[in-house]
Backbone as CSV, one residue per row, in Angstrom:
resi,resn,N_x,N_y,N_z,CA_x,CA_y,CA_z,C_x,C_y,C_z
1,MET,-9.787,-6.021,-19.717,-10.180,-5.351,-18.500,-9.411,-5.893,-17.294
2,LEU,-9.125,-7.185,-17.324,-8.407,-7.791,-16.202,-7.006,-7.205,-16.077
3,ARG,-6.340,-7.035,-17.220,-4.982,-6.492,-17.188,-4.975,-5.080,-16.612
4,THR,-5.914,-4.273,-17.027,-6.004,-2.911,-16.521,-6.225,-2.898,-15.015
5,THR,-7.102,-3.751,-14.542,-7.381,-3.836,-13.108,-6.163,-4.322,-12.340
6,LEU,-5.467,-5.307,-12.881,-4.276,-5.824,-12.203,-3.157,-4.782,-12.162
7,VAL,-2.988,-4.017,-13.220,-1.965,-2.975,-13.235,-2.317,-1.892,-12.223
8,GLU,-3.589,-1.556,-12.127,-4.017,-0.558,-11.142,-3.787,-1.073,-9.719
9,ALA,-4.093,-2.333,-9.474,-3.846,-2.931,-8.163,-2.346,-3.009,-7.878
10,ALA,-1.565,-3.303,-8.893,-0.109,-3.367,-8.728,0.453,-1.985,-8.416
11,TRP,-0.102,-0.953,-9.040,0.342,0.402,-8.758,0.088,0.741,-7.291
12,ALA,-1.087,0.378,-6.805,-1.415,0.634,-5.400,-0.526,-0.200,-4.478
13,ALA,-0.287,-1.437,-4.851,0.545,-2.319,-4.022,1.991,-1.849,-3.988
14,SER,2.456,-1.250,-5.066,3.839,-0.774,-5.102,4.026,0.483,-4.260
15,ARG,2.953,1.101,-3.846,3.011,2.303,-3.019,2.856,2.005,-1.526
16,THR,2.556,0.771,-1.163,2.419,0.425,0.246,3.800,0.156,0.832
17,LYS,3.945,0.381,2.122,5.242,0.227,2.770,5.333,-1.116,3.476
18,ASN,6.538,-1.666,3.482,6.860,-2.904,4.214,5.976,-4.079,3.824
19,THR,5.812,-4.291,2.528,5.051,-5.446,2.054,5.889,-6.230,1.051
20,TYR,5.491,-7.464,0.851,6.168,-8.332,-0.103,6.073,-7.758,-1.520
21,LEU,4.877,-7.293,-1.891,4.683,-6.798,-3.255,5.507,-5.537,-3.511
22,ARG,5.670,-4.685,-2.516,6.506,-3.491,-2.669,7.964,-3.885,-2.868
23,SER,8.435,-4.843,-2.066,9.829,-5.250,-2.211,10.057,-5.947,-3.554
24,LYS,9.076,-6.694,-4.024,9.174,-7.323,-5.342,9.267,-6.249,-6.435
25,TYR,8.422,-5.239,-6.330,8.430,-4.128,-7.283,9.788,-3.420,-7.277
26,ASP,10.295,-3.137,-6.085,11.575,-2.435,-5.965,12.735,-3.244,-6.539
27,ARG,12.668,-4.558,-6.475,13.730,-5.396,-7.026,13.676,-5.481,-8.549
28,ILE,12.490,-5.363,-9.123,12.335,-5.509,-10.567,12.614,-4.205,-11.311
29,VAL,12.268,-3.067,-10.706,12.384,-1.767,-11.387,13.768,-1.492,-11.969
30,PRO,14.864,-1.691,-11.237,16.173,-1.377,-11.839,16.512,-2.230,-13.066
31,ARG,16.015,-3.454,-13.090,16.358,-4.349,-14.201,15.425,-4.191,-15.387
32,ARG,14.109,-4.040,-15.126,13.126,-4.103,-16.199,12.377,-2.807,-16.452
33,GLY,12.385,-1.884,-15.491,11.651,-0.634,-15.647,10.338,-0.669,-14.877
34,LYS,9.740,0.505,-14.721,8.543,0.632,-13.895,7.324,-0.063,-14.494
35,LYS,7.133,0.065,-15.775,5.946,-0.516,-16.406,5.961,-2.041,-16.333
36,ARG,7.090,-2.634,-16.638,7.180,-4.096,-16.578,7.120,-4.598,-15.147
37,ALA,7.635,-3.804,-14.222,7.548,-4.175,-12.808,6.091,-4.179,-12.360
38,GLN,5.302,-3.238,-12.849,3.878,-3.221,-12.511,3.172,-4.454,-13.058
39,ILE,3.513,-4.840,-14.266,2.918,-6.038,-14.852,3.306,-7.269,-14.028
40,ALA,4.565,-7.335,-13.604,5.030,-8.476,-12.807,4.329,-8.533,-11.457
41,VAL,4.144,-7.396,-10.820,3.443,-7.374,-9.531,1.973,-7.725,-9.734
42,GLY,1.388,-7.241,-10.824,0.014,-7.631,-11.151,-0.110,-9.138,-11.342
43,HIS,0.888,-9.735,-11.960,0.911,-11.192,-12.137,0.987,-11.893,-10.793
44,LYS,1.810,-11.373,-9.882,1.894,-11.940,-8.535,0.554,-11.847,-7.814
45,ILE,-0.150,-10.729,-8.001,-1.465,-10.562,-7.377,-2.445,-11.579,-7.944
46,LEU,-2.399,-11.782,-9.256,-3.295,-12.752,-9.897,-3.021,-14.167,-9.400
47,ILE,-1.759,-14.524,-9.280,-1.398,-15.849,-8.773,-1.878,-16.016,-7.336
48,ALA,-1.677,-14.990,-6.515,-2.109,-15.046,-5.116,-3.623,-15.192,-5.034
49,ALA,-4.351,-14.435,-5.855,-5.810,-14.513,-5.848,-6.279,-15.906,-6.263
50,TYR,-5.623,-16.487,-7.245,-5.984,-17.832,-7.690,-5.854,-18.846,-6.555
51,TYR,-4.713,-18.826,-5.871,-4.502,-19.798,-4.799,-5.357,-19.512,-3.575
52,ILE,-5.677,-18.256,-3.332,-6.579,-17.916,-2.234,-7.960,-18.491,-2.505
53,LEU,-8.431,-18.342,-3.734,-9.754,-18.874,-4.088,-9.750,-20.400,-4.182
54,LYS,-8.689,-20.958,-4.723,-8.608,-22.406,-4.888,-8.553,-23.133,-3.555
55,ASN,-7.686,-22.657,-2.655,-7.476,-23.341,-1.383,-8.350,-22.811,-0.253
56,LYS,-9.100,-21.746,-0.524,-9.975,-21.118,0.475,-9.208,-20.772,1.744
57,GLU,-8.083,-20.119,1.548,-7.238,-19.698,2.654,-7.114,-18.179,2.630
58,PRO,-6.906,-17.551,3.796,-6.708,-16.100,3.800,-5.336,-15.730,3.251
59,TYR,-5.214,-14.477,2.817,-3.942,-13.983,2.297,-2.931,-13.910,3.429
60,LYS,-1.731,-14.372,3.158,-0.658,-14.358,4.151,0.445,-13.441,3.641
61,GLU,0.629,-12.309,4.309,1.657,-11.344,3.915,3.030,-11.892,4.281
62,LEU,3.916,-11.995,3.301,5.248,-12.547,3.523,6.216,-11.521,4.092
63,GLY,5.994,-10.253,3.815,6.858,-9.199,4.329,8.101,-8.999,3.474
64,THR,8.824,-7.958,3.795,10.013,-7.620,3.013,11.164,-8.576,3.289
65,GLU,11.162,-9.216,4.439,12.261,-10.117,4.799,12.268,-11.388,3.953
66,PHE,11.125,-11.746,3.395,11.029,-12.977,2.611,11.984,-12.940,1.423
67,ILE,12.007,-11.840,0.708,12.887,-11.734,-0.455,14.339,-11.628,-0.007
68,ALA,14.572,-10.966,1.125,15.945,-10.838,1.621,16.536,-12.202,1.948
69,THR,15.727,-13.110,2.469,16.241,-14.447,2.776,16.480,-15.248,1.501
70,LYS,15.729,-14.949,0.457,15.925,-15.632,-0.823,17.216,-15.197,-1.508
71,THR,17.710,-14.004,-1.210,18.899,-13.496,-1.882,20.186,-14.043,-1.291
72,LYS,20.098,-14.874,-0.287,21.303,-15.488,0.263,21.996,-16.353,-0.777
73,ALA,21.245,-16.829,-1.753,21.835,-17.619,-2.833,22.825,-16.782,-3.632
74,SER,22.546,-15.478,-3.776,23.478,-14.628,-4.516,24.782,-14.461,-3.742
75,ASN,24.715,-14.519,-2.410,25.932,-14.456,-1.611,26.797,-15.694,-1.865
76,LYS,26.167,-16.821,-2.086,26.909,-18.040,-2.415,27.612,-17.888,-3.761
77,ALA,26.935,-17.222,-4.696,27.537,-16.995,-6.010,28.759,-16.099,-5.891
78,VAL,28.684,-15.088,-5.044,29.823,-14.193,-4.841,31.001,-14.976,-4.288
79,GLU,30.739,-15.825,-3.319,31.811,-16.644,-2.738,32.413,-17.581,-3.782
80,LYS,31.561,-18.132,-4.644,32.045,-19.037,-5.690,32.968,-18.308,-6.663
81,TYR,32.571,-17.106,-7.098,33.395,-16.338,-8.027,34.672,-15.842,-7.360
82,LYS,34.568,-15.505,-6.093,35.744,-15.074,-5.341,36.772,-16.205,-5.282
83,ALA,36.297,-17.421,-4.990,37.186,-18.579,-4.938,37.798,-18.860,-6.309
84,ALA,37.016,-18.684,-7.366,37.526,-18.915,-8.719,38.618,-17.906,-9.072
85,LEU,38.422,-16.653,-8.696,39.441,-15.636,-8.962,40.719,-15.907,-8.180
86,GLU,40.567,-16.312,-6.928,41.748,-16.625,-6.127,42.488,-17.836,-6.676
87,LYS,41.734,-18.773,-7.234,42.357,-19.955,-7.850,43.179,-19.553,-9.075
88,LEU,42.730,-18.515,-9.769,43.463,-18.030,-10.940,44.642,-17.146,-10.570
89,GLY,44.783,-16.833,-9.276,45.942,-16.082,-8.843,45.665,-14.627,-8.482
90,TYR,44.411,-14.210,-8.541,44.079,-12.847,-8.185,43.803,-12.746,-6.683
91,LYS,44.140,-11.604,-6.127,43.848,-11.365,-4.721,42.571,-10.543,-4.645
92,VAL,41.564,-11.068,-3.941,40.262,-10.407,-3.837,40.184,-9.732,-2.475
93,VAL,39.912,-8.423,-2.509,39.790,-7.648,-1.271,38.327,-7.251,-1.126
94,GLU,37.737,-7.579,0.018,36.335,-7.194,0.256,36.281,-5.757,0.717
95,GLY,35.224,-5.087,0.299,35.139,-3.699,0.715,33.864,-3.064,0.474
């Protein structure tokens, strides 16, 4: 019953605009598909509920920018691969 409830909550959360859970859902869908993305968002909801109850703190919405700031690491990876290609003698053109 818990899984069903979490998937239903994840479905609702994936339909809200400008939220952390929506951006998480949107990032997972291309890689894993809609059903697995719902399960992942449901898992995030369960984790959030656990810490809310454990620490007796209100829910803090992180927003869509939170994930965008986390993806700066991928920009570092691009720079690393670009440098590796240039070291091998290839010319990399950004575009």
